[in-house]
C-alpha positions as CSV (number, residue, x, y, z in Angstrom):
1,M,99.5,75.9,89.3
2,L,97.6,78.7,87.7
3,P,98.4,82.3,88.7
4,E,95.0,82.7,90.3
5,E,95.5,79.7,92.4
6,A,98.9,80.9,93.5
7,K,97.5,84.3,94.4
8,A,94.7,82.7,96.4
9,I,97.2,80.5,98.4
10,A,99.4,83.6,99.0
11,G,96.4,85.5,100.3
12,Y,95.4,82.6,102.6
13,Q,99.0,82.4,104.0
14,L,99.1,86.2,104.5
15,H,95.9,86.2,106.4
16,H,96.8,83.1,108.4
17,F,100.2,84.4,109.5
18,N,98.9,87.9,110.2
19,E,96.5,86.2,112.7
20,L,99.5,84.5,114.4
21,V,101.8,87.5,114.5
22,D,101.9,87.5,118.3
23,V,103.3,84.0,118.2
24,F,106.2,84.9,115.9
25,D,106.8,88.5,116.9
26,R,108.3,87.8,120.4
27,L,111.6,88.6,122.0
28,Q,113.9,85.7,121.5
29,P,115.7,84.1,124.4
30,L,119.4,85.2,124.8
31,E,120.6,81.8,123.7
32,V,118.7,82.1,120.4
33,M,119.9,85.6,119.8
34,A,123.5,84.5,120.4
35,R,123.0,81.8,117.7
36,L,121.4,84.2,115.3
37,W,124.4,86.6,115.7
38,E,126.7,83.7,114.9
39,I,124.7,82.9,111.8
40,V,124.8,86.5,110.6
41,A,128.5,86.8,111.4
42,S,129.2,83.7,109.4
43,A,128.1,85.6,106.3
44,E,131.1,87.8,106.7
45,L,129.1,90.9,105.7
46,H,130.9,94.3,105.3
47,P,129.7,97.9,105.2
48,G,128.2,98.6,101.8
49,A,127.2,95.0,101.1
50,V,124.0,94.1,99.4
51,V,121.9,91.6,101.4
52,L,118.9,89.6,100.3
53,D,117.0,88.1,103.3
54,V,114.9,85.4,101.6
55,G,112.0,84.1,103.7
56,T,112.5,86.9,106.3
57,G,109.5,85.9,108.3
58,A,109.1,88.1,111.3
59,G,112.4,89.8,110.3
60,V,114.4,88.9,113.4
61,L,117.6,89.0,111.4
62,I,117.1,92.4,110.0
63,P,118.5,94.5,112.9
64,L,121.4,92.1,113.1
65,I,122.2,92.5,109.4
66,Q,121.7,96.3,109.6
67,S,124.4,96.4,112.3
68,Y,126.9,95.6,109.5
69,Q,125.7,98.8,107.6
70,P,124.8,97.2,104.3
71,S,124.1,99.5,101.4
72,T,120.9,97.6,100.6
73,E,118.9,95.0,102.4
74,I,116.0,93.3,100.7
75,G,113.7,91.2,102.9
76,R,110.9,89.3,101.3
77,A,108.5,87.2,103.4
78,H,105.6,86.8,100.9
79,V,104.5,87.5,97.4
């Protein structure tokens, strides 16, 4: 894939998901949040850790990760 094609696709995806933000940016049910807490806890994070949240999407894990007081958190949803 040429760089121009990749950039065009990324632009389309950005526009598409920005239009759908209300679908993805909702409060999660308690059962879902409990499972997300389990997932983050399974990473055994500790204060000062460096965390890379790949494909962060709407960023629902970010506040959960931040509760472990990492030194750095990098979340990347798109290019």
